[in-house]
LOFI-106248 format. One record per residue: residue in one letter; x negated, y, z negated of N, C-alpha, C, O in turn; residue number from 1. Coordinates in steps of 0.1 Angstrom, whole numbers, m for minus. Example, Ala and Ser with C-alpha at 12.3 -4.5 7.8 and 13.67 -1.06 7.14 Angstrom:
// LOFI-106248
(site "a",(m132,m57,m78),(m123,m45,m78),(m132,m33,m78),(m142,m33,m85),1)
(site "s",(m128,m22,m71),(m137,m11,m71),(m129,0,m79),(m134,11,m80),2)
This chain:
// LOFI-106248
(site "m",(1604,1674,1773),(1610,1663,1773),(1620,1661,1767),(1619,1665,1755),1)
(site "l",(1633,1655,1772),(1646,1654,1760),(1641,1645,1752),(1635,1635,1754),2)
(site "n",(1647,1651,1739),(1644,1647,1723),(1652,1650,1708),(1654,1661,1704),3)
(site "a",(1655,1641,1702),(1663,1643,1695),(1657,1649,1678),(1663,1650,1667),4)
(site "n",(1645,1653,1682),(1638,1655,1667),(1642,1669,1661),(1644,1672,1649),5)
(site "v",(1642,1679,1674),(1647,1694,1663),(1664,1694,1664),(1671,1703,1658),6)
(site "s",(1670,1683,1672),(1685,1685,1667),(1685,1679,1652),(1688,1687,1643),7)
(site "n",(1682,1669,1650),(1682,1660,1635),(1675,1675,1628),(1682,1680,1620),8)
(site "f",(1665,1679,1630),(1661,1692,1620),(1667,1701,1617),(1667,1705,1606),9)
(site "y",(1676,1707,1628),(1682,1717,1629),(1693,1713,1621),(1695,1720,1610),10)
(site "a",(1701,1702,1624),(1711,1694,1618),(1711,1694,1602),(1721,1695,1595),11)
(site "q",(1697,1694,1596),(1693,1689,1582),(1692,1707,1579),(1700,1710,1570),12)
(site "i",(1686,1717,1582),(1685,1731,1576),(1700,1733,1576),(1701,1739,1566),13)
(site "c",(1713,1732,1581),(1722,1733,1583),(1732,1727,1571),(1743,1732,1567),14)
(site "n",(1727,1719,1567),(1732,1712,1559),(1744,1701,1566),(1755,1699,1560),15)
(site "r",(1742,1695,1578),(1752,1689,1581),(1743,1678,1587),(1743,1679,1600),16)
(site "p",(1736,1670,1585),(1727,1660,1590),(1735,1647,1604),(1745,1641,1604),17)
(site "n",(1727,1647,1613),(1735,1638,1622),(1736,1622,1619),(1726,1616,1618),18)
(site "k",(1746,1618,1618),(1750,1607,1619),(1762,1599,1625),(1770,1606,1631),19)
(site "g",(1762,1586,1625),(1774,1580,1633),(1769,1567,1643),(1759,1561,1641),20)
(site "f",(1776,1565,1652),(1768,1549,1656),(1769,1555,1673),(1764,1549,1682),21)
(site "s",(1775,1567,1674),(1773,1569,1689),(1757,1574,1693),(1747,1570,1687),22)
(site "e",(1757,1582,1704),(1743,1586,1706),(1748,1603,1714),(1759,1603,1720),23)
(site "c",(1741,1615,1714),(1744,1627,1718),(1745,1624,1730),(1738,1616,1737),24)
(site "h",(1756,1633,1735),(1749,1636,1752),(1737,1642,1752),(1727,1637,1757),25)
(site "w",(1736,1651,1748),(1725,1660,1752),(1712,1656,1749),(1702,1655,1757),26)
(site "c",(1713,1652,1730),(1694,1648,1729),(1698,1634,1724),(1689,1633,1715),27)
(site "g",(1702,1626,1723),(1707,1616,1720),(1699,1609,1709),(1693,1599,1709),28)
(site "a",(1704,1622,1696),(1703,1622,1685),(1719,1612,1679),(1730,1612,1685),29)
(site "k",(1717,1604,1667),(1730,1596,1663),(1744,1608,1661),(1743,1619,1656),30)
(site "a",(1755,1603,1665),(1765,1610,1666),(1778,1604,1660),(1777,1592,1659),31)
(site "s",(1788,1610,1657),(1803,1605,1653),(1809,1606,1664),(1803,1614,1672),32)
(site "q",(1820,1600,1669),(1829,1602,1680),(1840,1614,1675),(1852,1612,1672),33)
(site "g",(1834,1627,1675),(1848,1635,1670),(1843,1650,1679),(1849,1660,1676),34)
(site "v",(1835,1652,1687),(1835,1662,1697),(1829,1659,1705),(1819,1651,1703),35)
(site "i",(1835,1665,1720),(1828,1659,1735),(1822,1671,1737),(1824,1682,1733),36)
(site "h",(1811,1664,1750),(1802,1674,1752),(1811,1684,1764),(1821,1679,1769),37)
(site "d",(1805,1698,1768),(1807,1709,1773),(1802,1707,1785),(1803,1717,1792),38)
(site "e",(1795,1697,1792),(1791,1697,1804),(1798,1695,1814),(1805,1684,1813),39)
(site "p",(1800,1701,1826),(1814,1702,1838),(1812,1688,1846),(1802,1682,1848),40)
(site "p",(1825,1686,1850),(1825,1674,1857),(1815,1671,1866),(1811,1682,1872),41)
(site "p",(1809,1661,1869),(1797,1657,1881),(1807,1657,1895),(1818,1652,1898),42)
(site "i",(1794,1667,1901),(1799,1663,1920),(1793,1655,1923),(1781,1655,1920),43)
(site "p",(1802,1643,1931),(1799,1632,1934),(1787,1637,1942),(1786,1649,1945),44)
(site "f",(1778,1627,1945),(1765,1626,1953),(1755,1634,1949),(1743,1633,1953),45)
(site "i",(1759,1644,1938),(1749,1657,1935),(1745,1656,1917),(1752,1653,1907),46)
(site "r",(1731,1660,1919),(1727,1660,1905),(1721,1674,1900),(1711,1681,1904),47)
(site "s",(1731,1676,1890),(1732,1693,1888),(1720,1696,1878),(1717,1686,1871),48)
(site "a",(1715,1705,1875),(1706,1713,1867),(1711,1707,1853),(1703,1702,1845),49)
(site "t",(1723,1707,1851),(1730,1707,1834),(1727,1689,1835),(1723,1683,1825),50)
(site "q",(1730,1681,1847),(1728,1667,1843),(1717,1664,1841),(1717,1656,1831),51)
(site "k",(1704,1665,1847),(1696,1666,1841),(1689,1669,1824),(1680,1662,1819),52)
(site "l",(1694,1677,1820),(1689,1683,1803),(1701,1671,1796),(1706,1674,1785),53)
(site "a",(1704,1661,1801),(1715,1655,1790),(1702,1642,1790),(1694,1639,1799),54)
(site "a",(1703,1637,1777),(1694,1623,1773),(1701,1612,1778),(1697,1604,1786),55)
(site "r",(1716,1613,1770),(1725,1605,1775),(1735,1603,1785),(1746,1600,1781),56)
(site "q",(1732,1606,1797),(1741,1613,1804),(1761,1608,1805),(1769,1616,1808),57)
(site "r",(1764,1595,1801),(1772,1585,1804),(1782,1583,1784),(1792,1577,1781),58)
(site "n",(1773,1591,1778),(1779,1591,1765),(1790,1608,1763),(1787,1619,1768),59)
(site "p",(1797,1607,1758),(1811,1620,1756),(1803,1627,1746),(1801,1638,1750),60)
(site "w",(1797,1624,1733),(1803,1629,1723),(1784,1636,1717),(1771,1634,1718),61)
(site "l",(1794,1645,1710),(1781,1654,1707),(1775,1656,1690),(1783,1658,1681),62)
(site "c",(1761,1655,1686),(1758,1654,1674),(1764,1667,1667),(1770,1675,1674),63)
(site "n",(1762,1667,1653),(1761,1677,1642),(1753,1689,1648),(1760,1699,1649),64)
(site "g",(1738,1689,1651),(1730,1694,1659),(1731,1703,1670),(1729,1716,1670),65)
(site "c",(1735,1696,1680),(1743,1700,1693),(1754,1709,1691),(1755,1718,1699),66)
(site "v",(1762,1708,1682),(1773,1714,1680),(1770,1726,1674),(1773,1737,1679),67)
(site "l",(1763,1723,1659),(1760,1738,1652),(1751,1748,1663),(1751,1760,1661),68)
(site "w",(1744,1743,1674),(1739,1748,1679),(1744,1760,1694),(1739,1769,1700),69)
(site "r",(1754,1754,1694),(1766,1754,1704),(1775,1769,1702),(1780,1778,1710),70)
(site "q",(1775,1768,1692),(1783,1780,1684),(1784,1792,1690),(1774,1798,1694),71)
(site "s",(1796,1799,1690),(1796,1811,1699),(1790,1825,1693),(1784,1834,1698),72)
(site "s",(1795,1824,1679),(1792,1835,1673),(1791,1832,1658),(1802,1829,1652),73)
(site "i",(1776,1833,1649),(1777,1832,1639),(1766,1845,1634),(1761,1853,1642),74)
(site "t",(1764,1844,1620),(1755,1852,1612),(1742,1851,1610),(1739,1844,1600),75)
(site "t",(1730,1859,1619),(1717,1853,1616),(1711,1860,1610),(1715,1872,1611),76)
(site "w",(1698,1859,1601),(1689,1869,1597),(1677,1864,1602),(1674,1852,1602),77)
(site "s",(1667,1877,1607),(1656,1876,1615),(1645,1877,1603),(1646,1880,1591),78)
(site "l",(1631,1872,1611),(1620,1873,1606),(1619,1884,1591),(1616,1881,1579),79)
(site "q",(1621,1894,1595),(1621,1904,1586),(1633,1908,1575),(1634,1918,1567),80)
(site "g",(1645,1895,1577),(1653,1896,1565),(1665,1906,1571),(1674,1911,1565),81)
(site "k",(1662,1908,1583),(1678,1918,1585),(1689,1906,1591),(1683,1895,1592),82)
(site "i",(1703,1907,1594),(1712,1906,1590),(1715,1912,1606),(1713,1923,1609),83)
(site "k",(1721,1899,1614),(1733,1907,1625),(1742,1892,1626),(1740,1881,1621),84)
(site "d",(1753,1898,1634),(1767,1889,1636),(1771,1887,1653),(1765,1894,1662),85)
(site "g",(1778,1880,1656),(1779,1874,1669),(1764,1872,1673),(1758,1879,1681),86)
(site "r",(1761,1861,1668),(1749,1855,1677),(1755,1839,1674),(1760,1832,1665),87)
(site "s",(1748,1839,1691),(1748,1824,1698),(1736,1817,1692),(1728,1826,1689),88)
(site "p",(1733,1805,1689),(1719,1801,1686),(1714,1799,1699),(1704,1804,1703),89)
(site "m",(1722,1792,1707),(1710,1786,1718),(1711,1801,1728),(1703,1799,1738),90)
(site "r",(1715,1811,1729),(1712,1825,1733),(1697,1832,1724),(1691,1842,1729),91)
(site "c",(1694,1827,1714),(1683,1832,1706),(1668,1825,1704),(1667,1812,1703),92)
(site "s",(1657,1834,1704),(1644,1830,1702),(1644,1825,1679),(1647,1832,1669),93)
(site "w",(1640,1808,1679),(1638,1806,1667),(1625,1802,1658),(1615,1798,1663),94)
(site "w",(1626,1805,1645),(1615,1801,1639),(1626,1789,1628),(1635,1793,1621),95)
(site "l",(1621,1775,1630),(1627,1765,1621),(1616,1763,1614),(1605,1764,1619),96)
(site "t",(1620,1759,1601),(1614,1752,1589),(1621,1747,1580),(1632,1750,1577),97)
(site "e",(1614,1738,1575),(1625,1727,1564),(1636,1742,1551),(1647,1740,1546),98)
(site "k",(1629,1753,1551),(1637,1759,1542),(1643,1765,1548),(1652,1770,1540),99)
(site "s",(1645,1771,1563),(1654,1780,1573),(1656,1781,1586),(1650,1773,1592),100)
(site "a",(1662,1788,1592),(1664,1787,1604),(1663,1804,1607),(1672,1811,1600),101)
(site "l",(1658,1810,1612),(1656,1827,1613),(1651,1827,1633),(1645,1822,1642),102)
(site "e",(1660,1837,1628),(1661,1847,1642),(1646,1853,1644),(1639,1858,1635),103)
(site "i",(1643,1850,1660),(1630,1859,1660),(1633,1870,1675),(1634,1868,1687),104)
(site "r",(1633,1882,1666),(1640,1896,1678),(1624,1901,1678),(1616,1906,1669),105)
(site "l",(1621,1898,1691),(1607,1911,1698),(1616,1923,1704),(1627,1923,1709),106)
(site "p",(1607,1930,1702),(1590,1931,1698),(1594,1936,1678),(1585,1937,1669),107)
(site "d",(1604,1938,1677),(1606,1942,1659),(1595,1929,1649),(1587,1930,1640),108)
(site "d",(1600,1919,1654),(1596,1906,1648),(1581,1901,1650),(1578,1890,1645),109)
(site "a",(1572,1908,1657),(1560,1906,1664),(1551,1902,1651),(1546,1891,1648),110)
(site "q",(1553,1916,1644),(1535,1910,1633),(1540,1901,1623),(1531,1894,1618),111)
(site "a",(1557,1900,1619),(1561,1890,1609),(1557,1875,1614),(1554,1866,1606),112)
(site "l",(1558,1874,1628),(1553,1861,1637),(1537,1859,1637),(1533,1847,1636),113)
(site "w",(1530,1866,1637),(1519,1866,1638),(1510,1859,1626),(1500,1852,1627),114)
(site "k",(1520,1865,1611),(1514,1861,1601),(1519,1845,1598),(1511,1839,1591),115)
(site "l",(1532,1839,1602),(1534,1827,1601),(1526,1817,1615),(1525,1805,1613),116)
(site "l",(1520,1822,1626),(1515,1819,1635),(1499,1812,1632),(1495,1801,1634),117)
(site "l",(1493,1824,1624),(1479,1822,1622),(1478,1812,1605),(1467,1811,1600),118)
(site "k",(1491,1806,1599),(1490,1799,1589),(1501,1794,1588),(1510,1797,1580),119)
(site "p",(1502,1786,1597),(1520,1778,1598),(1521,1769,1589),(1511,1765,1582),120)
(site "p",(1537,1763,1586),(1536,1754,1575),(1535,1739,1586),(1532,1739,1598),121)
(site "l",(1538,1727,1577),(1528,1717,1584),(1544,1711,1593),(1543,1704,1603),122)
(site "r",(1559,1715,1587),(1564,1711,1596),(1569,1724,1602),(1565,1733,1595),123)
(site "f",(1578,1730,1614),(1578,1740,1620),(1585,1735,1633),(1585,1724,1636),124)
(site "c",(1593,1749,1643),(1596,1744,1657),(1597,1759,1655),(1601,1767,1646),125)
(site "l",(1589,1761,1668),(1589,1776,1673),(1596,1775,1687),(1590,1768,1696),126)
(site "a",(1609,1782,1691),(1615,1781,1705),(1617,1795,1710),(1626,1802,1706),127)
(site "l",(1609,1799,1717),(1610,1814,1724),(1617,1818,1736),(1614,1811,1746),128)
(site "l",(1625,1826,1738),(1628,1827,1750),(1624,1843,1760),(1625,1854,1755),129)
(site "e",(1621,1841,1771),(1617,1856,1775),(1622,1858,1791),(1622,1869,1797),130)
(site "n",(1625,1849,1797),(1632,1852,1810),(1647,1850,1810),(1656,1857,1812),131)
(site "e",(1646,1833,1805),(1657,1826,1806),(1673,1827,1797),(1672,1827,1785),132)
(site "k",(1680,1828,1801),(1690,1830,1792),(1696,1818,1779),(1703,1823,1769),133)
(site "v",(1695,1803,1779),(1694,1797,1771),(1685,1787,1767),(1677,1782,1775),134)
(site "n",(1684,1785,1753),(1676,1777,1744),(1678,1765,1742),(1685,1763,1732),135)
(site "h",(1672,1753,1751),(1679,1741,1748),(1674,1732,1740),(1662,1728,1739),136)
(site "l",(1683,1729,1733),(1681,1725,1714),(1670,1711,1720),(1660,1707,1715),137)
(site "q",(1674,1706,1731),(1669,1693,1733),(1652,1694,1740),(1642,1687,1738),138)
(site "l",(1654,1705,1746),(1638,1705,1749),(1626,1711,1737),(1614,1709,1738),139)
(site "c",(1632,1719,1726),(1624,1725,1715),(1614,1713,1712),(1616,1701,1712),140)
(site "f",(1601,1720,1707),(1590,1706,1702),(1595,1709,1684),(1600,1719,1679),141)
(site "l",(1590,1695,1675),(1593,1700,1661),(1570,1692,1658),(1564,1683,1664),142)
(site "n",(1568,1699,1651),(1555,1704,1648),(1555,1694,1634),(1558,1700,1624),143)
(site "d",(1553,1681,1633),(1552,1677,1620),(1538,1668,1620),(1535,1658,1627),144)
(site "v",(1532,1676,1609),(1519,1674,1608),(1512,1673,1592),(1513,1683,1584),145)
(site "a",(1506,1662,1590),(1500,1664,1575),(1490,1672,1573),(1488,1675,1561),146)
(site "r",(1483,1676,1580),(1474,1687,1577),(1467,1695,1593),(1465,1690,1604),147)
(site "i",(1464,1708,1586),(1463,1717,1596),(1447,1724,1597),(1442,1733,1589),148)
(site "e",(1441,1717,1610),(1428,1728,1607),(1427,1734,1620),(1434,1730,1629),149)
(site "g",(1418,1744,1623),(1415,1755,1633),(1416,1747,1645),(1416,1753,1655),150)
(site "e",(1416,1736,1645),(1417,1733,1661),(1426,1723,1660),(1426,1716,1670),151)
(site "t",(1435,1720,1652),(1446,1710,1653),(1457,1718,1664),(1460,1730,1665),152)
(site "p",(1463,1708,1670),(1471,1715,1684),(1482,1718,1681),(1488,1707,1678),153)
(site "l",(1490,1728,1680),(1504,1729,1673),(1514,1733,1688),(1509,1740,1697),154)
(site "w",(1524,1729,1688),(1530,1732,1702),(1545,1739,1695),(1551,1738,1684),155)
(site "y",(1548,1750,1712),(1557,1753,1708),(1568,1757,1726),(1565,1751,1736),156)
(site "t",(1577,1766,1725),(1587,1763,1740),(1585,1777,1739),(1583,1784,1729),157)
(site "l",(1585,1781,1755),(1587,1793,1760),(1597,1787,1767),(1596,1775,1768),158)
(site "d",(1605,1793,1771),(1620,1791,1783),(1622,1776,1783),(1628,1773,1793),159)
(site "g",(1619,1767,1776),(1617,1755,1774),(1605,1751,1783),(1608,1741,1790),160)
(site "l",(1598,1755,1784),(1584,1748,1788),(1572,1746,1777),(1567,1757,1773),161)
(site "e",(1568,1739,1774),(1560,1729,1759),(1545,1737,1765),(1537,1734,1774),162)
(site "l",(1546,1749,1751),(1526,1754,1754),(1520,1751,1742),(1527,1753,1732),163)
(site "e",(1510,1746,1742),(1501,1746,1734),(1492,1759,1727),(1489,1769,1733),164)
(site "y",(1488,1757,1714),(1479,1767,1706),(1473,1760,1698),(1477,1748,1696),165)
(site "t",(1460,1767,1690),(1457,1768,1676),(1453,1780,1675),(1451,1790,1682),166)
(site "v",(1450,1775,1654),(1448,1785,1648),(1438,1793,1655),(1439,1805,1659),167)
(site "y",(1425,1782,1656),(1415,1787,1664),(1414,1796,1674),(1408,1806,1674),168)
(site "g",(1419,1792,1683),(1420,1797,1696),(1425,1813,1696),(1420,1823,1701),169)
(site "l",(1439,1808,1686),(1446,1828,1685),(1433,1837,1678),(1430,1848,1682),170)
(site "e",(1426,1830,1668),(1416,1840,1659),(1406,1847,1668),(1403,1859,1667),171)
(site "m",(1401,1836,1680),(1391,1838,1690),(1397,1849,1699),(1391,1858,1705),172)
(site "a",(1410,1848,1700),(1416,1856,1712),(1417,1868,1706),(1415,1877,1714),173)
(site "l",(1420,1871,1691),(1420,1885,1688),(1406,1891,1684),(1403,1903,1684),174)
(site "n",(1397,1882,1681),(1382,1887,1680),(1378,1891,1695),(1371,1901,1696),175)
(site "f",(1380,1885,1706),(1374,1888,1718),(1381,1888,1729),(1379,1881,1738),176)
(site "p",(1393,1899,1730),(1404,1900,1740),(1403,1896,1750),(1410,1888,1756),177)
(site "e",(1390,1902,1756),(1384,1897,1771),(1377,1881,1776),(1372,1876,1786),178)
(site "a",(1380,1875,1763),(1375,1861,1760),(1386,1854,1774),(1394,1861,1780),179)
(site "e",(1385,1841,1778),(1389,1834,1785),(1398,1822,1774),(1391,1816,1766),180)
(site "r",(1411,1819,1775),(1418,1815,1770),(1429,1805,1774),(1432,1803,1786),181)
(site "a",(1436,1797,1764),(1444,1787,1766),(1457,1792,1773),(1462,1801,1767),182)
(site "p",(1463,1788,1782),(1473,1793,1783),(1489,1797,1774),(1499,1803,1776),183)
(site "g",(1483,1787,1764),(1496,1785,1751),(1493,1800,1741),(1502,1807,1736),184)
(site "v",(1482,1801,1739),(1470,1812,1736),(1478,1827,1740),(1483,1837,1734),185)
(site "s",(1475,1825,1752),(1475,1837,1761),(1488,1839,1765),(1488,1850,1770),186)
(site "a",(1500,1836,1765),(1516,1839,1761),(1519,1846,1751),(1526,1856,1751),187)
(site "l",(1513,1838,1737),(1514,1845,1726),(1511,1861,1724),(1519,1869,1720),188)
(site "l",(1500,1864,1729),(1495,1874,1732),(1500,1888,1740),(1499,1900,1737),189)
(site "r",(1507,1878,1754),(1513,1887,1760),(1527,1889,1751),(1530,1901,1749),190)
(site "l",(1533,1881,1747),(1550,1881,1745),(1545,1893,1729),(1552,1903,1728),191)
(site "l",(1533,1890,1719),(1537,1898,1707),(1525,1912,1703),(1525,1920,1694),192)
(site "g",(1514,1909,1718),(1511,1925,1713),(1499,1920,1703),(1497,1909,1697),193)
(site "p",(1489,1934,1702),(1478,1929,1691),(1485,1926,1677),(1495,1931,1673),194)
(site "c",(1478,1918,1671),(1477,1913,1652),(1472,1926,1647),(1460,1930,1649),195)
(site "t",(1481,1935,1639),(1473,1948,1633),(1470,1940,1621),(1460,1945,1616),196)
(site "s",(1473,1931,1615),(1474,1928,1600),(1459,1917,1601),(1453,1915,1591),197)
(site "f",(1453,1911,1614),(1444,1900,1617),(1432,1911,1612),(1431,1923,1614),198)
(site "q",(1425,1905,1606),(1409,1909,1600),(1397,1899,1604),(1396,1889,1597),199)
(site "p",(1391,1900,1610),(1376,1893,1615),(1368,1888,1604),(1361,1896,1598),200)
(site "p",(1368,1876,1602),(1358,1868,1599),(1343,1872,1590),(1332,1869,1595),201)
(site "v",(1344,1879,1581),(1326,1886,1581),(1316,1875,1583),(1318,1866,1575),202)
(site "p",(1309,1875,1588),(1296,1869,1588),(1289,1870,1574),(1289,1879,1566),203)
(site "v",(1282,1856,1573),(1273,1857,1562),(1258,1848,1565),(1256,1838,1571),204)
(site "p",(1249,1858,1556),(1237,1855,1561),(1231,1840,1560),(1228,1838,1548),205)
(site "a",(1229,1833,1566),(1224,1820,1567),(1217,1817,1553),(1212,1826,1546),206)
(site "e",(1218,1802,1550),(1212,1800,1534),(1196,1798,1536),(1192,1789,1543),207)
(site "p",(1189,1807,1530),(1174,1804,1528),(1169,1791,1530),(1175,1783,1522),208)
(site "k",(1161,1786,1537),(1153,1772,1540),(1139,1776,1532),(1134,1787,1530),209)
(site "r",(1137,1761,1529),(1124,1763,1522),(1112,1757,1530),(1115,1747,1536),210)
(site "g",(1103,1760,1531),(1092,1761,1540),(1090,1769,1550),(1096,1780,1551),211)
(site "r",(1082,1765,1559),(1075,1773,1571),(1089,1775,1584),(1091,1765,1590),212)
(site "p",(1096,1784,1588),(1104,1780,1598),(1099,1779,1615),(1095,1789,1622),213)
(site "t",(1098,1765,1619),(1095,1765,1633),(1094,1773,1639),(1098,1783,1634),214)
(site "e",(1089,1776,1653),(1084,1790,1661),(1101,1788,1671),(1107,1799,1675),215)
(site "n",(1107,1777,1674),(1121,1785,1678),(1133,1782,1670),(1143,1776,1673),216)
(site "e",(1130,1787,1657),(1142,1785,1648),(1141,1800,1648),(1131,1807,1647),217)
(site "e",(1158,1803,1649),(1164,1819,1645),(1170,1819,1635),(1178,1809,1634),218)
(site "v",(1170,1827,1627),(1173,1827,1615),(1191,1840,1618),(1191,1852,1615),219)
(site "s",(1202,1833,1623),(1213,1846,1626),(1223,1844,1612),(1222,1837,1602),220)
(site "p",(1233,1853,1614),(1245,1852,1606),(1253,1841,1612),(1252,1838,1624),221)
(site "k",(1261,1835,1605),(1273,1823,1609),(1283,1827,1605),(1282,1833,1594),222)
(site "p",(1294,1826,1611),(1310,1829,1604),(1314,1821,1592),(1314,1809,1589),223)
(site "k",(1315,1831,1587),(1327,1823,1571),(1331,1811,1577),(1323,1802,1576),224)
(site "d",(1343,1810,1583),(1352,1803,1587),(1353,1798,1602),(1355,1806,1611),225)
(site "g",(1352,1782,1606),(1350,1779,1620),(1364,1771,1619),(1374,1771,1612),226)
(site "p",(1360,1760,1632),(1374,1756,1638),(1378,1743,1626),(1387,1735,1627),227)
(site "k",(1372,1743,1621),(1372,1731,1608),(1379,1731,1596),(1383,1722,1588),228)
(site "k",(1381,1749,1598),(1386,1752,1579),(1398,1747,1581),(1403,1745,1592),229)
(site "v",(1405,1742,1567),(1420,1738,1563),(1427,1748,1568),(1423,1758,1563),230)
(site "i",(1439,1751,1577),(1449,1760,1573),(1458,1754,1561),(1459,1760,1551),231)
(site "r",(1463,1742,1563),(1473,1742,1558),(1473,1722,1554),(1471,1714,1563),232)
(site "s",(1474,1717,1541),(1470,1703,1541),(1486,1700,1530),(1488,1689,1526),233)
């Protein structure tokens, strides 16, 4: 779905918020009449792939977020703090938060990304590339919630496709690699590999109950944490 949420988010991170009285050609965010879009001229009677990616096909202007995203050469920092020059934002994988925009370079950043996914912030965007060459900003998804529990659905994009995961689903997949899991969780496991820092929850004995147990009652250990645990609030 084409949207302006991540474009506005990225522009704010770069200290150039979107503003103006027009709407962006690609994402529909507020735009000033300063920069014209880079889409090739239309071919009569043919709807091209790039036309399908434009939220406002008839609008010629670009917002600050899309202008910054389409830069050909910038300096980026990875999740591990490594600097690299000559990077084009729309050809990279990204982890965006209110504090920073960090490039994801797999497989080097896999373990750093695992830590973020298992305890994510309340507002973030994860936009991954695997087979595609271009990361379209207007296709990315912004998670913006007031509270994250184990089963809170969180979204990310892989090659422009929206996928869902939960923290609890990731933990269960790491605990039981052979168990069935959601497509979004499977994709992360395939891309990142095993999480070396993950520690399975230690079972604790059930609290003793007063009185005589019934015939069908079983006393078994229960996990310390479950799907209702609060990850972030």
